[in-house]
Structure formats: C-alpha cells, structure tokens
C-alpha beads as a LAMMPS data file, in Angstrom:
LAMMPS data file: protein, C-alpha beads

374 atoms
373 bonds

1 atom types
1 bond types

-500.0 500.0 xlo xhi
-500.0 500.0 ylo yhi
-500.0 500.0 zlo zhi

Masses

1 110.0

Atoms # bond

1 1 1 178.096 337.194 -64.059
2 1 1 178.094 340.819 -62.956
3 1 1 181.047 343.188 -63.356
4 1 1 182.672 341.376 -66.283
5 1 1 183.238 344.520 -68.340
6 1 1 186.014 345.485 -65.908
7 1 1 189.631 344.382 -66.288
8 1 1 189.613 341.449 -63.848
9 1 1 186.050 340.345 -64.489
10 1 1 186.507 340.228 -68.238
11 1 1 190.039 338.834 -68.555
12 1 1 190.343 336.428 -65.653
13 1 1 186.782 335.367 -64.916
14 1 1 184.998 335.479 -68.260
15 1 1 187.686 334.869 -70.891
16 1 1 190.298 332.757 -69.071
17 1 1 187.882 330.916 -66.794
18 1 1 184.254 330.451 -67.898
19 1 1 184.797 330.833 -71.668
20 1 1 187.856 328.564 -71.483
21 1 1 185.946 325.947 -69.470
22 1 1 183.145 326.013 -72.052
23 1 1 185.621 325.664 -74.920
24 1 1 187.089 322.573 -73.242
25 1 1 183.726 320.876 -72.775
26 1 1 182.805 321.874 -69.237
27 1 1 183.879 320.921 -65.717
28 1 1 184.687 317.257 -65.060
29 1 1 182.857 315.905 -61.994
30 1 1 183.987 313.113 -59.667
31 1 1 182.016 310.443 -61.587
32 1 1 183.556 311.474 -64.915
33 1 1 180.495 313.329 -66.172
34 1 1 180.664 316.983 -67.161
35 1 1 178.686 320.086 -66.284
36 1 1 178.641 323.014 -68.706
37 1 1 178.377 326.535 -67.275
38 1 1 175.827 328.627 -69.192
39 1 1 176.459 332.231 -68.149
40 1 1 174.300 335.308 -68.460
41 1 1 176.312 338.539 -68.526
42 1 1 174.852 341.467 -66.587
43 1 1 175.914 345.084 -67.060
44 1 1 174.627 348.631 -67.335
45 1 1 175.866 349.347 -70.867
46 1 1 173.800 347.266 -73.283
47 1 1 176.083 347.821 -76.258
48 1 1 179.198 346.908 -74.331
49 1 1 177.755 343.823 -72.653
50 1 1 176.177 342.558 -75.910
51 1 1 179.490 342.955 -77.735
52 1 1 181.345 341.107 -74.985
53 1 1 178.836 338.252 -75.040
54 1 1 179.058 337.922 -78.825
55 1 1 182.856 337.960 -78.783
56 1 1 183.025 335.010 -76.388
57 1 1 180.151 332.840 -77.501
58 1 1 177.811 333.715 -74.636
59 1 1 174.162 333.523 -75.635
60 1 1 172.555 335.387 -72.733
61 1 1 173.033 338.950 -71.523
62 1 1 170.915 341.618 -69.866
63 1 1 171.001 345.046 -68.263
64 1 1 168.330 344.019 -65.758
65 1 1 169.860 342.276 -62.730
66 1 1 166.479 341.707 -61.082
67 1 1 165.268 339.889 -64.182
68 1 1 168.342 337.661 -64.163
69 1 1 167.951 336.869 -60.455
70 1 1 164.305 335.952 -60.999
71 1 1 165.256 333.166 -63.431
72 1 1 165.299 329.846 -61.541
73 1 1 167.603 328.311 -64.140
74 1 1 170.405 330.707 -63.208
75 1 1 171.651 329.208 -59.958
76 1 1 174.902 331.080 -59.226
77 1 1 175.484 334.826 -58.897
78 1 1 179.042 336.080 -59.450
79 1 1 180.249 339.631 -58.836
80 1 1 183.467 341.327 -59.900
81 1 1 182.124 344.887 -59.753
82 1 1 183.060 347.648 -57.345
83 1 1 183.719 346.907 -53.690
84 1 1 181.183 349.446 -52.427
85 1 1 178.310 347.716 -54.287
86 1 1 179.314 344.130 -53.599
87 1 1 177.573 343.296 -50.337
88 1 1 174.234 344.774 -51.418
89 1 1 174.384 342.730 -54.622
90 1 1 175.327 339.555 -52.754
91 1 1 172.508 340.123 -50.287
92 1 1 169.997 340.548 -53.114
93 1 1 171.240 337.369 -54.806
94 1 1 171.132 335.367 -51.568
95 1 1 167.551 336.450 -50.915
96 1 1 166.781 335.291 -54.464
97 1 1 168.084 331.845 -53.496
98 1 1 171.290 331.995 -55.537
99 1 1 174.623 330.511 -54.615
100 1 1 177.160 333.354 -54.588
101 1 1 180.803 333.712 -55.603
102 1 1 182.670 337.010 -55.741
103 1 1 185.897 338.936 -55.964
104 1 1 187.497 340.490 -52.929
105 1 1 187.425 342.576 -50.873
106 1 1 183.808 341.638 -50.240
107 1 1 183.243 344.980 -48.478
108 1 1 185.076 347.970 -47.050
109 1 1 183.392 347.335 -43.682
110 1 1 183.773 344.312 -41.376
111 1 1 180.232 344.290 -39.973
112 1 1 178.661 344.538 -43.417
113 1 1 180.873 341.724 -44.695
114 1 1 180.092 339.552 -41.678
115 1 1 176.363 340.182 -42.050
116 1 1 176.295 338.933 -45.639
117 1 1 178.390 335.876 -44.708
118 1 1 175.932 335.064 -41.916
119 1 1 173.003 335.583 -44.284
120 1 1 174.480 333.080 -46.740
121 1 1 174.851 330.534 -43.940
122 1 1 171.341 331.213 -42.659
123 1 1 169.816 330.778 -46.131
124 1 1 171.853 327.652 -46.809
125 1 1 173.385 328.831 -50.093
126 1 1 176.842 327.800 -51.276
127 1 1 179.199 330.758 -51.147
128 1 1 182.768 331.595 -52.022
129 1 1 185.334 334.327 -52.473
130 1 1 188.204 334.430 -54.965
131 1 1 191.580 333.559 -53.378
132 1 1 193.525 333.568 -56.619
133 1 1 197.109 333.919 -55.417
134 1 1 196.995 330.523 -53.706
135 1 1 196.678 329.017 -57.188
136 1 1 199.697 330.779 -58.704
137 1 1 202.345 328.310 -59.946
138 1 1 205.022 330.018 -57.839
139 1 1 203.014 329.736 -54.630
140 1 1 201.911 326.177 -55.412
141 1 1 205.585 325.226 -55.683
142 1 1 206.223 327.046 -52.412
143 1 1 203.400 325.084 -50.765
144 1 1 204.946 321.863 -52.015
145 1 1 208.256 322.789 -50.354
146 1 1 206.456 323.570 -47.082
147 1 1 204.567 320.268 -47.138
148 1 1 207.823 318.394 -47.833
149 1 1 209.508 319.975 -44.810
150 1 1 212.147 321.670 -46.950
151 1 1 212.439 324.770 -44.751
152 1 1 212.765 323.054 -41.387
153 1 1 211.360 325.612 -38.970
154 1 1 210.128 328.645 -40.898
155 1 1 211.520 331.866 -39.436
156 1 1 210.308 334.695 -41.641
157 1 1 208.508 335.687 -44.817
158 1 1 209.347 338.798 -46.829
159 1 1 207.013 339.875 -49.592
160 1 1 207.456 342.562 -52.227
161 1 1 204.461 343.479 -54.364
162 1 1 203.880 346.277 -56.839
163 1 1 205.041 348.318 -59.772
164 1 1 204.924 351.899 -61.007
165 1 1 201.353 352.866 -61.897
166 1 1 201.677 355.881 -64.162
167 1 1 199.988 359.039 -62.972
168 1 1 197.999 359.379 -66.195
169 1 1 199.242 362.787 -67.327
170 1 1 201.751 361.832 -70.028
171 1 1 201.334 358.037 -70.024
172 1 1 197.896 356.470 -69.362
173 1 1 197.542 354.744 -65.989
174 1 1 197.347 350.938 -65.888
175 1 1 194.756 350.944 -63.091
176 1 1 191.358 352.680 -62.855
177 1 1 191.202 356.056 -61.145
178 1 1 188.774 354.891 -58.436
179 1 1 191.666 352.893 -56.926
180 1 1 193.155 356.194 -55.750
181 1 1 190.003 357.835 -54.344
182 1 1 189.085 356.952 -50.778
183 1 1 185.398 357.775 -51.277
184 1 1 185.197 355.205 -54.083
185 1 1 186.665 352.380 -51.998
186 1 1 190.218 352.823 -53.244
187 1 1 193.488 352.287 -51.425
188 1 1 196.163 349.608 -51.558
189 1 1 195.676 348.529 -47.922
190 1 1 192.040 347.543 -48.498
191 1 1 192.976 345.950 -51.815
192 1 1 196.111 343.997 -50.940
193 1 1 195.881 343.078 -47.245
194 1 1 192.844 340.988 -48.203
195 1 1 195.223 338.976 -50.399
196 1 1 197.971 338.776 -47.824
197 1 1 195.528 337.451 -45.219
198 1 1 194.668 334.306 -47.154
199 1 1 198.242 333.804 -48.373
200 1 1 199.670 334.009 -44.850
201 1 1 196.866 332.019 -43.193
202 1 1 196.981 329.173 -45.704
203 1 1 200.732 328.869 -46.207
204 1 1 202.570 330.047 -43.110
205 1 1 200.230 330.377 -40.132
206 1 1 197.224 332.373 -38.998
207 1 1 197.821 336.103 -38.589
208 1 1 197.904 337.037 -34.878
209 1 1 198.755 340.752 -35.041
210 1 1 199.582 343.519 -37.505
211 1 1 201.568 346.730 -37.650
212 1 1 200.970 348.754 -40.795
213 1 1 202.145 352.099 -42.159
214 1 1 200.398 353.458 -45.225
215 1 1 201.286 356.375 -47.466
216 1 1 199.832 358.457 -50.266
217 1 1 203.032 359.137 -52.179
218 1 1 201.388 360.599 -55.319
219 1 1 198.668 363.107 -54.250
220 1 1 197.514 364.051 -57.767
221 1 1 196.686 361.783 -60.687
222 1 1 194.808 362.018 -64.003
223 1 1 191.653 360.013 -64.699
224 1 1 190.450 358.090 -67.761
225 1 1 189.356 361.343 -69.415
226 1 1 192.686 363.051 -68.857
227 1 1 191.391 365.261 -66.044
228 1 1 193.441 365.767 -62.876
229 1 1 191.982 364.626 -59.565
230 1 1 193.016 364.446 -55.924
231 1 1 194.433 361.008 -55.137
232 1 1 193.671 360.756 -51.424
233 1 1 193.758 356.957 -50.974
234 1 1 196.907 355.152 -49.864
235 1 1 199.100 353.995 -52.752
236 1 1 201.703 352.167 -50.641
237 1 1 201.634 350.028 -47.498
238 1 1 204.455 348.707 -45.342
239 1 1 203.076 345.976 -43.074
240 1 1 204.517 343.548 -40.556
241 1 1 202.574 340.524 -39.323
242 1 1 203.096 338.178 -36.400
243 1 1 201.890 334.671 -37.258
244 1 1 201.071 331.629 -35.189
245 1 1 204.184 329.589 -34.530
246 1 1 206.422 332.625 -34.171
247 1 1 206.834 333.353 -37.896
248 1 1 207.378 337.023 -38.710
249 1 1 206.144 338.276 -42.089
250 1 1 206.763 341.661 -43.662
251 1 1 205.144 342.652 -46.958
252 1 1 205.620 345.878 -48.880
253 1 1 202.772 346.742 -51.263
254 1 1 203.197 349.692 -53.594
255 1 1 201.874 351.262 -56.774
256 1 1 204.778 353.718 -56.598
257 1 1 207.774 351.389 -56.930
258 1 1 209.928 350.480 -59.923
259 1 1 210.598 346.767 -60.230
260 1 1 214.070 345.347 -59.794
261 1 1 213.342 341.814 -58.640
262 1 1 212.306 338.525 -60.219
263 1 1 208.593 339.331 -60.622
264 1 1 205.802 341.810 -59.813
265 1 1 205.323 339.935 -56.555
266 1 1 207.928 337.837 -54.728
267 1 1 207.895 336.022 -51.406
268 1 1 211.159 335.036 -49.725
269 1 1 210.784 332.352 -47.072
270 1 1 213.699 331.676 -44.738
271 1 1 213.909 328.588 -42.547
272 1 1 216.470 326.743 -40.487
273 1 1 217.114 324.200 -43.254
274 1 1 216.650 326.283 -46.382
275 1 1 215.175 329.311 -48.134
276 1 1 213.045 329.915 -51.200
277 1 1 211.890 332.848 -53.308
278 1 1 208.613 332.470 -55.184
279 1 1 207.145 334.742 -57.829
280 1 1 204.027 334.421 -59.953
281 1 1 205.298 331.378 -61.847
282 1 1 208.809 330.465 -60.702
283 1 1 210.306 329.397 -57.389
284 1 1 214.002 329.080 -56.513
285 1 1 215.568 327.447 -53.479
286 1 1 218.783 327.461 -51.496
287 1 1 219.367 324.583 -49.097
288 1 1 221.364 324.874 -45.898
289 1 1 224.094 322.705 -47.418
290 1 1 224.410 325.002 -50.449
291 1 1 224.318 328.350 -48.654
292 1 1 227.411 330.490 -49.409
293 1 1 229.434 332.040 -46.600
294 1 1 229.927 335.721 -47.400
295 1 1 232.279 337.941 -45.430
296 1 1 231.547 341.617 -44.926
297 1 1 234.298 343.676 -46.542
298 1 1 233.193 346.969 -48.082
299 1 1 236.708 347.665 -49.385
300 1 1 236.604 345.065 -52.191
301 1 1 233.956 344.206 -54.802
302 1 1 231.629 341.332 -53.894
303 1 1 233.023 338.089 -55.302
304 1 1 229.870 335.971 -54.901
305 1 1 227.140 336.008 -57.531
306 1 1 224.282 335.525 -55.078
307 1 1 221.683 334.969 -57.793
308 1 1 223.751 332.068 -59.140
309 1 1 223.592 330.196 -55.823
310 1 1 219.876 329.343 -56.098
311 1 1 218.270 326.367 -57.864
312 1 1 214.914 326.549 -59.654
313 1 1 212.049 324.264 -58.653
314 1 1 211.054 322.390 -61.842
315 1 1 207.585 322.298 -63.381
316 1 1 206.572 318.748 -62.480
317 1 1 202.857 319.206 -63.189
318 1 1 200.652 321.470 -65.329
319 1 1 199.632 324.812 -63.835
320 1 1 196.394 326.038 -65.451
321 1 1 195.075 329.546 -64.843
322 1 1 194.455 329.929 -61.110
323 1 1 191.145 331.756 -61.498
324 1 1 189.889 328.921 -63.709
325 1 1 191.024 326.266 -61.224
326 1 1 189.102 327.934 -58.415
327 1 1 186.030 328.397 -60.636
328 1 1 186.066 324.672 -61.423
329 1 1 186.348 323.841 -57.719
330 1 1 183.428 326.129 -56.867
331 1 1 181.253 324.675 -59.634
332 1 1 181.969 321.167 -58.302
333 1 1 181.075 322.419 -54.826
334 1 1 177.724 323.716 -56.109
335 1 1 176.872 320.728 -58.302
336 1 1 178.098 317.751 -56.239
337 1 1 178.910 319.279 -52.844
338 1 1 182.662 318.791 -53.330
339 1 1 184.879 320.105 -50.498
340 1 1 185.296 323.882 -50.398
341 1 1 187.065 326.069 -47.825
342 1 1 187.086 329.567 -49.333
343 1 1 183.663 330.738 -48.169
344 1 1 182.574 334.299 -47.417
345 1 1 183.994 334.078 -43.887
346 1 1 187.447 333.835 -45.498
347 1 1 186.568 337.050 -47.314
348 1 1 185.521 338.639 -44.024
349 1 1 188.952 337.770 -42.591
350 1 1 190.572 339.681 -45.443
351 1 1 188.423 342.749 -44.813
352 1 1 189.198 342.474 -41.096
353 1 1 192.971 342.527 -41.656
354 1 1 192.703 345.461 -44.062
355 1 1 190.640 347.489 -41.602
356 1 1 193.005 346.631 -38.740
357 1 1 195.904 347.671 -40.974
358 1 1 194.243 351.036 -41.546
359 1 1 193.606 351.344 -37.812
360 1 1 197.234 350.495 -37.045
361 1 1 198.399 353.194 -39.451
362 1 1 195.998 355.733 -37.986
363 1 1 196.912 354.957 -34.362
364 1 1 200.570 354.107 -35.039
365 1 1 200.548 350.855 -33.021
366 1 1 200.466 347.037 -33.169
367 1 1 196.936 345.562 -33.202
368 1 1 195.924 341.993 -32.360
369 1 1 193.690 340.151 -34.827
370 1 1 190.576 338.647 -33.145
371 1 1 189.148 335.313 -34.265
372 1 1 186.171 335.554 -36.645
373 1 1 183.596 332.875 -37.336
374 1 1 180.083 332.779 -38.756

Bonds

1 1 1 2
2 1 2 3
3 1 3 4
4 1 4 5
5 1 5 6
6 1 6 7
7 1 7 8
8 1 8 9
9 1 9 10
10 1 10 11
11 1 11 12
12 1 12 13
13 1 13 14
14 1 14 15
15 1 15 16
16 1 16 17
17 1 17 18
18 1 18 19
19 1 19 20
20 1 20 21
21 1 21 22
22 1 22 23
23 1 23 24
24 1 24 25
25 1 25 26
26 1 26 27
27 1 27 28
28 1 28 29
29 1 29 30
30 1 30 31
31 1 31 32
32 1 32 33
33 1 33 34
34 1 34 35
35 1 35 36
36 1 36 37
37 1 37 38
38 1 38 39
39 1 39 40
40 1 40 41
41 1 41 42
42 1 42 43
43 1 43 44
44 1 44 45
45 1 45 46
46 1 46 47
47 1 47 48
48 1 48 49
49 1 49 50
50 1 50 51
51 1 51 52
52 1 52 53
53 1 53 54
54 1 54 55
55 1 55 56
56 1 56 57
57 1 57 58
58 1 58 59
59 1 59 60
60 1 60 61
61 1 61 62
62 1 62 63
63 1 63 64
64 1 64 65
65 1 65 66
66 1 66 67
67 1 67 68
68 1 68 69
69 1 69 70
70 1 70 71
71 1 71 72
72 1 72 73
73 1 73 74
74 1 74 75
75 1 75 76
76 1 76 77
77 1 77 78
78 1 78 79
79 1 79 80
80 1 80 81
81 1 81 82
82 1 82 83
83 1 83 84
84 1 84 85
85 1 85 86
86 1 86 87
87 1 87 88
88 1 88 89
89 1 89 90
90 1 90 91
91 1 91 92
92 1 92 93
93 1 93 94
94 1 94 95
95 1 95 96
96 1 96 97
97 1 97 98
98 1 98 99
99 1 99 100
100 1 100 101
101 1 101 102
102 1 102 103
103 1 103 104
104 1 104 105
105 1 105 106
106 1 106 107
107 1 107 108
108 1 108 109
109 1 109 110
110 1 110 111
111 1 111 112
112 1 112 113
113 1 113 114
114 1 114 115
115 1 115 116
116 1 116 117
117 1 117 118
118 1 118 119
119 1 119 120
120 1 120 121
121 1 121 122
122 1 122 123
123 1 123 124
124 1 124 125
125 1 125 126
126 1 126 127
127 1 127 128
128 1 128 129
129 1 129 130
130 1 130 131
131 1 131 132
132 1 132 133
133 1 133 134
134 1 134 135
135 1 135 136
136 1 136 137
137 1 137 138
138 1 138 139
139 1 139 140
140 1 140 141
141 1 141 142
142 1 142 143
143 1 143 144
144 1 144 145
145 1 145 146
146 1 146 147
147 1 147 148
148 1 148 149
149 1 149 150
150 1 150 151
151 1 151 152
152 1 152 153
153 1 153 154
154 1 154 155
155 1 155 156
156 1 156 157
157 1 157 158
158 1 158 159
159 1 159 160
160 1 160 161
161 1 161 162
162 1 162 163
163 1 163 164
164 1 164 165
165 1 165 166
166 1 166 167
167 1 167 168
168 1 168 169
169 1 169 170
170 1 170 171
171 1 171 172
172 1 172 173
173 1 173 174
174 1 174 175
175 1 175 176
176 1 176 177
177 1 177 178
178 1 178 179
179 1 179 180
180 1 180 181
181 1 181 182
182 1 182 183
183 1 183 184
184 1 184 185
185 1 185 186
186 1 186 187
187 1 187 188
188 1 188 189
189 1 189 190
190 1 190 191
191 1 191 192
192 1 192 193
193 1 193 194
194 1 194 195
195 1 195 196
196 1 196 197
197 1 197 198
198 1 198 199
199 1 199 200
200 1 200 201
201 1 201 202
202 1 202 203
203 1 203 204
204 1 204 205
205 1 205 206
206 1 206 207
207 1 207 208
208 1 208 209
209 1 209 210
210 1 210 211
211 1 211 212
212 1 212 213
213 1 213 214
214 1 214 215
215 1 215 216
216 1 216 217
217 1 217 218
218 1 218 219
219 1 219 220
220 1 220 221
221 1 221 222
222 1 222 223
223 1 223 224
224 1 224 225
225 1 225 226
226 1 226 227
227 1 227 228
228 1 228 229
229 1 229 230
230 1 230 231
231 1 231 232
232 1 232 233
233 1 233 234
234 1 234 235
235 1 235 236
236 1 236 237
237 1 237 238
238 1 238 239
239 1 239 240
240 1 240 241
241 1 241 242
242 1 242 243
243 1 243 244
244 1 244 245
245 1 245 246
246 1 246 247
247 1 247 248
248 1 248 249
249 1 249 250
250 1 250 251
251 1 251 252
252 1 252 253
253 1 253 254
254 1 254 255
255 1 255 256
256 1 256 257
257 1 257 258
258 1 258 259
259 1 259 260
260 1 260 261
261 1 261 262
262 1 262 263
263 1 263 264
264 1 264 265
265 1 265 266
266 1 266 267
267 1 267 268
268 1 268 269
269 1 269 270
270 1 270 271
271 1 271 272
272 1 272 273
273 1 273 274
274 1 274 275
275 1 275 276
276 1 276 277
277 1 277 278
278 1 278 279
279 1 279 280
280 1 280 281
281 1 281 282
282 1 282 283
283 1 283 284
284 1 284 285
285 1 285 286
286 1 286 287
287 1 287 288
288 1 288 289
289 1 289 290
290 1 290 291
291 1 291 292
292 1 292 293
293 1 293 294
294 1 294 295
295 1 295 296
296 1 296 297
297 1 297 298
298 1 298 299
299 1 299 300
300 1 300 301
301 1 301 302
302 1 302 303
303 1 303 304
304 1 304 305
305 1 305 306
306 1 306 307
307 1 307 308
308 1 308 309
309 1 309 310
310 1 310 311
311 1 311 312
312 1 312 313
313 1 313 314
314 1 314 315
315 1 315 316
316 1 316 317
317 1 317 318
318 1 318 319
319 1 319 320
320 1 320 321
321 1 321 322
322 1 322 323
323 1 323 324
324 1 324 325
325 1 325 326
326 1 326 327
327 1 327 328
328 1 328 329
329 1 329 330
330 1 330 331
331 1 331 332
332 1 332 333
333 1 333 334
334 1 334 335
335 1 335 336
336 1 336 337
337 1 337 338
338 1 338 339
339 1 339 340
340 1 340 341
341 1 341 342
342 1 342 343
343 1 343 344
344 1 344 345
345 1 345 346
346 1 346 347
347 1 347 348
348 1 348 349
349 1 349 350
350 1 350 351
351 1 351 352
352 1 352 353
353 1 353 354
354 1 354 355
355 1 355 356
356 1 356 357
357 1 357 358
358 1 358 359
359 1 359 360
360 1 360 361
361 1 361 362
362 1 362 363
363 1 363 364
364 1 364 365
365 1 365 366
366 1 366 367
367 1 367 368
368 1 368 369
369 1 369 370
370 1 370 371
371 1 371 372
372 1 372 373
373 1 373 374
C-alpha cells in the first residue's frame, strides 16, 4: 500500500477498509472461506510510516518500494499517492508481476493512462481503479429507484458538488496546496470529472459529449507552512454532458462555494414519472402523483413548503463504507476471479473526460467523447 500517509489513503483505504477488514476476520469468499489481507505500508518517511503501521496493527512497512515489489508474497500493489507519479508506479508494479489497484485519476494524460491499462492487459494482471461514489448509500438508493423504473423516462440530472475550501491565511485549508497548482497535477476538472464519468456512465447513460467552463476564482492561497503561493489551477467547473438516450446532465463542481443544500454533493434526477434527490447517504423522492402545482405570483409569499413535499427512501439494507466494499470486491476478484468491471480502462475514461473538459474550456465549444477500449 503506497500513499497511505495522505488523507484519502490513510482514512479511507487503510483505516476504514483494510484495517477494518482485518479486524472483522478477513474477506468472505464465495465458498464461505476467508482470506486475510496482510499489507505492507510503503512511504518515504520512515518515522511516519512506522507510526502509522503500529497504530493500526500492521506488521510490515518499508521505505524501499523496489524491495516490496521484489517480494513474491506481496501480490497486489495499491497506490493512493500523487497523480503525477501514479502511472510510473503502476507500470513498475505490473512489470514486477503484481496485480494493481489505485485511486483516480490514474494520470493527467490520456495516452499515458491508456498505455498502462494496455500493459496490465498484456501482462495478464488483475487491475482496478477506485470508483467510490457508486458505493455511497445515497447513490445506491438512487440506483435502486432507476432499476425499479421509478423515474419513467429520465430527462435530466443536476449535480452540485463542493464546499468552501479556506484559503489558508487565517483558517487552515482543508485540502492540500498541490490541489491548486497546475504544475503539481491540481485542478478540480481533472479531479472531479473523473468521478462524474463513472457516475454518469453507470447510472444514467454513457457520456456522448461535454461542454465545460472552468475558473480559478481564488488566485492566491497559503500552503501548509503558512506561505502564500499562486493558485493557478481551476477551483471551479461548470459542466454540461449529453448522455446516451437523450439525458442531459449538468454538474457544478466548486471549492469556492458555501453549502446551502442537503449535502456536500447532491444529484437531482427528473423523469416523466418522478424525481429524486440523492446525497452522500440520503435520497428523497417525489412521484408524479404527489407533485405540487405551484403558480408563479411574485406579489405574494410562497405558500408551498417545497422541502416538505418529498419522501425519504428508507434504509432497507446495511450500507458499509463504500471504499471497503470495493476493496472486498477487488480482493475476491484477485483470489477467486470474481466478476469485476472497474478496471484501468474505466480509469482511462475518467482521464479522457477530464482532458476533454479542459479542452472544451480552452476552446469554448462542445466536444464529442470518442469510445475507448483496451
């Protein structure tokens, strides 16, 4: 496990996924037996990585990646480090015969991403990319509504993602400074359109074309040491997508917005028979039969409490941590060849949409999304 001293790698992948799986006795396989992941943590700072391993009951750690890759008993390489290093690390692990699993984006360049996906296929190693938002309780409830035909014909999807990331001068920032430097692989378009690709493709229809406008609203921020720096990467993106089947999706992504909605991310889906709004955990619906009939009259206060006209989808099943669920699925894929669809080509698709979004912004036009395969 490389890159687990960072926020996502440590919290979601080490603590809430692998350490939690180990504490519960391993991953249950199809025949009822269990397999126990035995991780080795890899990082540059020996003191930090040793402390992290000790805190979470991990026996093995090292600062030497080559040494770890040379060990035949370590069969899977996972990376949650920086985007700019990812493909070179994956390539090294694939050549060492390791199965690979990683965070996204898998690269900031389509050709580089495609090359590593093709290498994994050529070498015959199992491979995967994190698609965590598909496993959120709110989106799982939304998927259940889609599968049940609740919406009728889906017309549109409207997404709102983001929150105010403090500049770092008088309140410390909640995100690392590299996110706001283009040279370090920062920018919200590269970060978030990778997410929106797999969400749209898997829930509503494959993305056919994109129109995207980015912005750098805050041009100066302060880093982890309190020093000012030029923030030249985009911190907001306003993107519209045309999907197969005629569905229109629009998603705003911003680190410069103050939240006045149900959650840090919400998706409103409108269809001929009903609508729904899903957040991270909750999902509310409004059926055609229960839709109020407002009348436009700006001269009197609104008499309808629109929030009160929606019904919440109940929790009818447990919803464990989404990162853990996908880890368990990938481990089953490696150990017993269980079905798996989120391979590196899915990661390439995310990079493709992000790069086309940047191109659309630069050229101020709609861009079609070509088909990609290994």
